DRENVEX-379398 format. One record per residue (C-alpha): residue in one letter; x, y, z. Coordinates in steps of 0.25 Angstrom, whole numbers, plus 5000, padded with zeros to 4 digits. Layout:
<atoms>
AXYZ ...
</atoms>
This chain:
<atoms>
M500050005000 C500650134996 R500550255006 T500850395002 A501950455010 P501650585018 T502250715014 Y503450765022 P503850915019 Q505350935016 L505451075021 T504851135033 D504951265041 R504251205053 V504851195067 N504251075074 Y504451035089 P503750955099 L503151005112 I504051045123 P503450945134 N503651025146 I503051155140 A501951085133 L501551015146 Q501551145154 R500751215144 L499551115146 D499251175160 T498851305154 F497751255145 L496651205155 S497051315165 G498151415166 P498451565164 Y498051575149 A496551575149 T496451595134 Q497351475132 G496551385141 L495251315142 L494751355156 D494051485152 Q493351415140 R492751295148 D491351365148 I490551435137 A489651515146 R489451525161 I488351605169 D488151615184 D487251745185 E485951745194 K485051735182 H485551605178 V486051545191 K485151555203 M485551485216 T484651485228 G485351435241 W484851375254 T485651325266 P484951245277 E484951295291 N485951195295 P486951205283 L487651075287 S486350995285 K485950925272 P484550965268 T483850875258 F483650915244 K482150925247 E482451015259 A483451105251 K482451125239 A481351165248 A482251265255 L482851315242 N481451345238 G481151415251 N481451555257 H482851525264 T483751535252 K484751625246 D485351655232 I486651595230 R487751645220 K489151615216 G490051655227 H489151595238 L489851525250 F489251395255 G489651355269 P490051305279 S490651175277 W489751055276 S488451145274 N487451115263 H486751225255 W485751205244 L485551285231 K484451295221 V485051325208 E484251385196 L484951395183 M484451475171 L485251445158 P485451555148 E484951525134 S486351515129 F486551395138 Q485151335134 N485451325119 V486751245120 S486951105113 K486450975120 S487850935122 Q488251065129 E488151055144 V487751165153 L488351165167 W488051225180 E489351245187 F489251255202 D490451265212 P490051285226 S491551245230 S490851125237 E490051005234 A488651015230 L487450925224 I486550975213 F485050925214 D483950935204 E482650995207 E482050855212 G483250835222 N484050735213 A485550755215 I486150775201 H487550825202 A488650865212 I489550985213 T490950985218 G491451125219 I492951145217 G492951265226 K493951345218 T494151405205 V494951325194 G496351385195 P497251425183 D498151305184 E497051205187 D496451105177 P494851125177 T494750985171 D495350925184 F494750995196 G494750905207 G493350855211 S492550975206 R491150955200 T490451095197 D489751075184 H488351025184 V487750995170 I486351065168 S485350965162 P485150985147 S483651005149 S483951115159 V484851185149 V483851185138 G482751235148 G483751345154 K483451315168 Y484151225178 S483851205193 V484551125203 Y484751115218 V486151105224 E486651065238 V487951135241 S488851065252 C489951135258 N491051045257 G492051015246 L492350875239 F493350855251 G492550915263 A492651055269 A494151075272 T494851195267 P495151175252 G496451115250 T496451055264 E495450945262 M496050845272 A495950955283 P494750965293 P493551035286 D493351185287 P491951195293 N491751335288 R492151325273 T491251395263 F491151355248 L491051455237 L490051445226 R490951465215 T490151435203 A488651415199 D488751445184 I487951395172 V489051345162 L489051315148 P490351235147 N491251235135 Q491151085133 P492251075122 V493251155130 R492951075143 A493150955135 L494451005129 A494951035143 L494750895147 D495450845134 F496650935138 A496650895152 I496850745149 L497850775138 R498650855147 Q498650745158 I499150645147 A500250745143 K500650765157 S500750615160 N501850595170 R501750445167 N502150445153 P502450585149 L503150545136 S502050455130 S501450475117 L500150505123 S500650615133 A501450675122 R500250685112 A499350735124 L500350845126 K500350885112 A498850885111 C498750975123 N499751075117 D499051065104 I497651095111 M498351215118 D498851265104 T497551245098 Y496651305109 R496251455107 Q495051535112 P494651625100 E493851735106 G492451745102 H492551625093 A491751515100 E491751425088 A493251445085 F493451405100 R492651285099 Q493451245087 V494751265095 V494251175106 H493751065096 T495151065090 C495851055103 R494950935107 L495350865094 I496750885098 A496450815111 A495650705104 D496950665097 I497350615110 L496050585118 G495150545107 D493850595103 I493250605117 D491950665113 K491650525106 R492050445117 A491450405130 L491850345143 V492050195141 A491250105151 G491549955154 P492849885152 G493049955139 S494149895130 D495349805132 R496149935134 T495349975147 H496349985158 V495650095167 W494250055172 A493650185177 I492550215186 G491950345191 H492150355206 C491750445218 H492450415231 I491550475242 D492150465255 T490950435264 A491550535274 W492950605275 L493150755274 W491550765274 T490550685282 Y489550575279 S488450685276 Q489250755266 T489650615259 Q488150595257 Q488150715249 K489450685241 V488850545237 A487550615231 R488450725224 S489450625219 W488450515214 S487450605208 T488550665199 Q489050525195 C487650485191 D487550615183 L488850575176 M488350445173 D487150505165 R488150595157 Y489250495154 D489050365147 N489850255153 Y490250325166 H490350235178 F490450265193 A490750185206 A490350225220 S490550145233 S489950155247 A488550105250 Q488450205261 Q488550315250 Y487450255241 L486550235254 W486750385257 L486350425242 E485150325243 T484650395255 L484950535253 Y484950555238 P483950445233 S483850505219 T485350505217 F485450365222 A484350325212 N485250385201 V486450305206 K485650185206 R485250205192 H486650215188 V487050095196 Q486050015188 S486550075175 G487950025178 K488650155179 F488650185195 H489350075202 P489250045217 V490549995222 G491249945234 G490149865241 A490449935255 W489550025263 L490650125260 E492150135257 H492550095271 D493850085278 C494449955277 M495449945289 L494649995301 P493249935300 S493049795306 G492849675297 E491349675300 S491249815296 L491949785283 V490949675281 R489749765283 Q490349875274 Y490149775263 L488849705268 Y488149845269 G488749895256 Q488549775247 R487149755252 Y486849905250 F487349895235 K486649765233 S485349825238 R485349955230 F486049915217 G485849765216 E487249715217 Y488449715226 C489749785223 R490849695219 E492049785221 A492549845235 W492849995233 L493750055243 P494650155236 D495050245248 T495050155260 F496250155269 G496750015268 Y496049885266 A495949775276 S496349635273 Q495049565275 L494349665265 P494449565253 Q493749455261 I492649555265 L492449605251 R492349465245 L491349425256 A490549555251 G490549515237 L491649605233 N492749545224 Y493449675220 F494149785228 F494549925224 T495450035230 Q496550125228 K496950175242 L498250095243 S498850185232 W498850285244 N499950195251 N501050285255 I502150185257 T502050065247 N501250055234 F500249945233 P500649855222 Y499349815215 T498249875207 S497349755205 F497549635215 N496949535223 W496749585237 V496749465247 G496249475261 I496749405273 D495849285271 G496149265256 S494949335250 Q495349425239 V494749545231 L495149595217 A495749725221 H496049845212 M496749975216 T496650075205 P498050115200 V497550265198 D497650265213 T496350355215 Y494850335216 N494750485211 G495250475197 Q495150605189 C495150545175 N496550605172 Y497550535163 P498650515173 E497650425181 I497350345169 E498850325167 K499050285181 A497950185180 M498950105171 Y500350135176 N499950125191 N499249985189 K500149885196 N499549765189 L499849795175 S500449655173 V499049595175 L498049705174 D498149845168 E496749895172 C496249975183 L495050045190 Y495050195189 L494150275198 F493850425194 G493150535200 N493250635212 G493150565225 D493350565240 G492350675241 G491550615230 G491250685217 G491550575207 P491950595192 T491550725185 P491250745171 D492750785169 H493150655174 L492350585164 D492750675153 K494150645156 L493950505157 E493250505143 R494550565138 L495450465145 T494550355139 S494650415125 L496150435127 A496350285130 Q495550245118 T496550315109 N497850305116 P498250155120 E499250205131 V498050255139 P497250145147 G495850125143 I494750175152 A493350125154 L492350155165 T491850035172 K491149975184 P492249935195 A491749795196 D491949775181 F493349825182 F493649725194 D492949605186 H493849645174 I495149635182 C494649515189 Q494449445175 E495749505169 T496549445181 H495949315181 S495149345194 G496349415200 Q497349295198 D498249385190 L498249495201 P499149505213 S498649485227 W498749575239 R498449505253 G498049565265 E497649715269 L497849825259 Y498549915269 L498550065265 E499850125268 F499150255272 H498050315281 R498550235293 G498050335302 T496650295299 Y496750175308 T496750275320 T496150415316 Q494850445322 A494850345333 N493450375337 V492850335323 K493650205324 K493150175338 G491750205333 N491850115322 R492349995330 T491350015340 M490250015330 E490849885324 R490849815337 L489449865341 L488849825328 R489449685329 D488949675343 L487549725340 E487449625328 Y487849515337 F486949535348 A485749585339 T485949455331 L485849365344 A484649455349 S483949435336 L484049285337 A483749285352 D482449365352 P481549375340 E481049505345 Y482349575344 K482549635330 Y484049635325 P484349785322 K484749765308 A484349915304 A485149975315 L486349885313 D486349925298 E486350075302 M487450055312 W488349975302 Q488150065291 D488550185300 T489750105305 L490150075290 L489950215286 N490950265297 Q491950155291 F492150245279 H493650255275 D493850395280 V492850385292 L493350265300 P494850295297 G494650435303 S495050515291 T493850605290 I493450745295 S492950765309 L491450775305 V491550635299 V492150585312 D490950655320 D489950585311 A490650445313 L490650465328 A489250505328 I488850385320 Y489650295329 E488950355342 R487550335336 R487750195331 Q488550145344 D487350195352 Q486350125343 A487249995343 H487249995358 V485750005359 E485549895349 I486549805356 S485849825369 K484549785363 A485149655358 L485849625371 S484549645378 V483949535370 L485149445372 Y485349475387 P484049515394 K484049585408 S484249505420 D483949525435 E485349465438 D486649545438 S487249455427 L488349485417 V488249445402 V489349465392 A488749495378 D489849465368 A489649505353 V490949435349 P490649285350 Q491749185353 L492549275362 A492849205375 R493149325384 S493849345397 E493949485400 V493649595411 M492349675408 R491749795415 A490449745421 S490149875428 E490850015431 G492149975438 R491849825438 H492549725429 I492249575428 L493049465421 V492249385412 E492449265403 T491549225392 D491549105383 S491349115368 Y489849125370 G489949255378 V489549185391 L490149255403 Q490849205415 E491349315426 I492649275431 S492749275447 A493849345454 S494549215458 D494849185444 I495449315441 G496849365442 A496749515445 P497549615436 R498449725442 A498849865439 Y499849935448 K501050025449 D502449965451 G503450075453 Q503450165441 M502750055433 Y501250025431 K500849875429 L499649805424 E499549655426 N498549535425 G498849385423 D499349405409 F500049535408 S500849645415 L500949785409 T501849895414 I501850045412 S503150115415 H503550255412 G502250275405 R502450155395 I502050005394 T503449945397 S503049805400 L501949705396 V502149565401 D501449435398 L501449385412 R501149245409 L502349235399 E503149335407 K503349405393 E503649555392 L502949615380 I503449755379 H504649765370 P505149895364 G504849905349 P504750005337 G504250135342 A503950095356 S504750035368 T503550035377 G502050025376 G501050135377 L500550255369 M501350325358 L501150455352 Y501550485338 E501650605329 D500650585317 Y500850675305 P500450605292 L500950645279 K499550685273 F498250625278 D498150655293 A497050575298 W497350465289 D498850435290 V499950405300 E501350395294 V502450305298 Y503350415303 H502350445314 L502950325321 N504250405323 S503750515331 F503150465344 E503050475359 A502850365369 L501850415378 E502050385393 F500850365402 E500950465414 D499950425423 I499550275426 Y498550225435 A498350075440 R497050015443 Q496449875444 D495349795449 S495149645450 L494949625435 R495649745428 A496949815430 S497349945423 L498350055421 K497850185417 A498950265410 V498850405406 V499750495397 T499550635392 F500250685379 G500050805371 D498550845373 S498150705375 Q497950605386 A497950455385 T497550355395 L497750205393 T497250105403 F497949975402 S497149855409 V497349705411 D496249615416 A496049505426 V496249365419 S495449245423 R495949115427 S495549045414 H496349155407 K497549125415 Q497448975412 D497649005397 S499149025395 D498949095382 R497849185386 R498149335388 S497249455393 S497549595387 I497949735391 R496849825389 I497149975386 E496050075387 A496350205381 D495750345385 I496450455376 D496150605376 W496850635362 H497150775357 E498450755349 T498650805335 H499450725325 K499850615335 V499550465335 L499350385348 K499750235348 F499950125358 A501250055356 L501649915362 P503049865359 I502949715362 D503949595363 V503349525351 H503949515337 S503349485324 P503549535310 H502049545309 A500849595317 I499449555316 F498249655316 G496749635316 T496049665304 Q494549645300 F494249495301 G495649455304 L497149495305 V498249555297 E499749545298 R500649665296 P502149675298 T502849735310 H504049765303 R504349875292 N505149795282 T504449845269 L503749975266 A502449905266 D502749855281 Q503150005284 A501850055279 K501149975290 F501550055301 E500150075305 V499049975302 C497649945305 G497249835315 H495849785320 L495749735334 L497249705336 A498749705332 D499549585336 L501049565337 S501349415339 E502549325339 P502549175341 G501949155355 Y501549295359 G500949425354 V500249555357 S498949615352 L498549765352 V497049765352 A496049875349 A494649895345 H494650025337 K496150065335 Y496650015322 G498050075320 Y499149975323 A500549955321 V501549845325 E502949885322 G503949785326 N503549745340 T502849875343 M501249875342 R500550005341 L499050045341 T498750185336 L497750245345 L497450395340 R497850495330 S497650645329 P497650695314 T497050835311 S496450805297 P495450795292 D494950795307 A495650895314 H495450835328 A495450685324 D495350595337 R495650705347 G494850675359 H494550565369 H494750415365 T494550285372 F494850145367 D495450015372 F496549925366 A497249805372 I498549735372 M498449585370 P499649495372 H499449355368 V500149225368 S500349165354 S499949235341 L498749315338 Q498149205330 Q498449095340 G497849165352 E496549225357 T497049365356 Y496149395343 R494849355351 Q495349435363 A495549555355 L494149535349 G493649535363 F494349655367 V493749745356 N492349685357 P491949695371 P490749615376 Y489449665382 L489449645397 L487949645401 T487449645415 G486049615421 V485649525409 R485549385405 Q485649305393 R484349285385 E483749145387 G483649055375 P484649015365 H485849105363 V486549125350 R488049085352 F489149075342 Q490348975344 I491548945335 D492248815339 G493448745333 Q494948735336 E495248825323 S494048925326 K494649025336 S494949125325 I493549125319 V492849255324 L491349275324 D491349425321 T489849455317 V488549405321 K487349475314 R485949455308 S486049435293 E485749555284 D484449495279 G484049465294 D483849315292 G485149265298 V486349285307 V487649315301 L489049275307 R490349335303 L491549255306 F493049275303 E494349205305 S495149305313 L496649255314 G497049215300 C496949055301 R496048945296 A494848925306 K493848825308 G492748805318 V491248785320 L490348905323 S489248865332 I487948955333 S486948925343 G485649005345 I485449025330 R484448945323 A484948955308 R484348885296 R485648905287 A487048955289 K487849015277 W489149075275 V488949215268 N489749335263 I489649465271 L488449505262 E487749385269 E487649315256 P487849165256 I489249095253 E488848955257 D487948875266 V488548825279 L487348755284 S485948745279 N484648705285 L485148715299 S484448665311 R483748775319 D483848685331 R485348675332 D486548775333 V487248815320 K488648755318 I489548815307 S490848755303 L491848865301 D493148865292 F493848995290 R495049035282 C496049145288 F495249275291 E494049225283 I492649295286 K491449215286 T489949255287 L488949155291 L487449175289 L486449105298 T485049105292 L484049095303 
</atoms>
């Protein structure tokens, strides 16, 4: 085939040269903004803009209590009444957290009415705060997020963080020339009410918010489109990842060609339109013909590497309260529904059943709109949990309830369960979470938070996360390292180069939209994503993008990796090397949570027994649901960790106070059924933790103790004085001593200098890292950035060993105590160390030990200090064991690697234990979670004192107990775990009552290999027709036994998941005349749920 050769001139006078890169790049910053107005786009973004009173009329009303939240109906009535005022631009709304209502009536000039159908007309409204627009029927239709400032000369108007000030006027209203809406203006920004630029600081209660704009705008759509074209091209040109690539070079040239072409001919509108059109054609050489392309939905083509989903992370409380979050949900989700109506193939995901319930209750029409889009397959409920909970601090049963309540809500409203857990912003992930998720029907897990690690980098993007029992979930951490993507080119680049599984899988999930304070994607986000999608279709070096349902992404990678077999595995906890201070901050919130967890467990147990004993007694299911849901609410990942403003703390504590009172009332009702009043002066122990055989001193009445022993049924035996060895507390020279038959504790020069196991004549105190003696330690606490969240490793280098100044000895026949007081700074701490009498049967067991109880009473008024209890012991092991939900986790005591060094403060439930063959010591606490074991020094963190976002966090009075439990043999071999369970779960000592006549419900687990099986929960089933028992293996060993249940006449027994759906029948057609016996077989740390159908 012959081809005509192109002509090439022989002579030329041209002087050709390439772009000078540094000059060409710097020039780009002057086009979208900058000092040369006639050479930039900013002034040409609008064709016309009007704001005069003839065309924009705003009437305002503020409720008598501006901090209240009037309903739409109330506000509309008031705005049509006599107590209103005219509002104009320049008006100041305030103070912080107040709500104000406007009635807005727009009259469009004829020139605006005669525009083409494709031309949008906007109402631009910027109150420098958040707002929600309602139609005249009270339907929430669109949110406003004011930017609170003017776009500066050096700022890109296409990428202005979180703002949303444009509302599209409906086309019918444009044609009709009139548009009326109502607006709720809320006096807080996207990130609360702190002084701008100091969002992590405590809020300013007296902030005002300026109404900057309230204009009818005819936007110049081609110019705005060109601005977005240019913004994406500039990002490509400035790519730091591959600045010498062909695409970057071509983008740089296109940007400069656009700037060379762009001119603003005065008075020549048609000529200007042609200039803009020509500039867009230059952009299309790189980006493709965007106007003819739409967002791609579904998996797209084989080139799809980035699976995108619109997202709106709304912290259920943080720098704002629950009440403000309710408004944020309505604002955010109504706007996303609006975008779904305007953009084909747009998909959006949102978690948290609590937020859906708020929307359903407070904004029913918006909820109906959300439900419509869920049914159309564009709005995707995700997560399966009640909310995005903290994972480290809640109990195992709380985590179960997060998914029980969450999944049941989603199934009841939308017809199906979620399939992916969704915790992008939680501060670490407990080692039992994979098992709990699988038992809740969740095979997949999404996060990105480990990208925040400040010491090591987590090695995987997609992986199998395996819990301590062997259960696994398919996990994905987006390589973009954010859940608030802004649809910028560098993020799409990062999706590829930061993917740590490229040898197996080059695909990832990409979450985009404004978040934390809500908002979600904006039209600019979607317009930019359209350009990036088009760019990928014409440039092979750019990863393909498709919008998708998150579960579809996980299904895809599951299939592509042969059900995860091609992916690496990570076993155990996902420890976040950051935010370690959250194990301690806001101690009263943590105390309130743990108290509610215990009370709810107790109430469910006693109420279940009462409902079986007396058909007249009604199990308080509705009250329990309310109490559980409020407890789960306060487990949000900023509330329970203590990283919120003080207003949220106040709300949480008020909830705890109200719900604890309610729980105590309900427990009393149940106990009155089980233990009727008696004329005799009798004692009964009501124990909600079956199986615990107790031997302990209890307070029977003011100033009087008794020593009781109970069997595993809770049957009480009071021990007589002749069977008791009395404890002692006394002063010996300059030393104070505390002794019983097991231990001798010595305080000398204000410190614990000796702790002797008397039976073995073994001294336990031995100097260790950071402490030569035991007692309180005060450390300086100045983290690098996040005050309430973090303690940093260097805080361990600046400390003071506090010495008790005043010590008082006291004793009776059953308990001896040393009350030790120390004053430091503006604070005072009193620790009362106690040992109890031990019975003869106790002494006869050579391996049995009592404990040293420590009651703390602290008046705490320090700033940027942290208080710990340190105990250096003569026990040595490379690993320590810490309690976790439904089990134990092992962590290093050495600091060999960076990963070891990162664990200088860790989370523990119930206990931390350091053992060597033959002996060990446990530190036990109910609601103190910050532990460390460094070498042979054990530390328990008691209190912190950060100043932001709560300026007075934890200042005040605190009381709590903890204990030292030395033990013979290892933790797994002895009875210490059960002893610790008894310490943190005190029984109820009832006087003047008797046991109810008739059959008693009792639970007994027998078998030589059964001691590690714990019956943790007894409750009525969710459908009310059965009894549910939750058991777990607690020590990390295989366990077998027989569960005997007397007093329950069941028809059938089934193993079920935590949603109470059947896994397998255990026994069918049970005889109602005989006790139930169930064979038990547990793998290490396995959780099992048994449903008895009555």
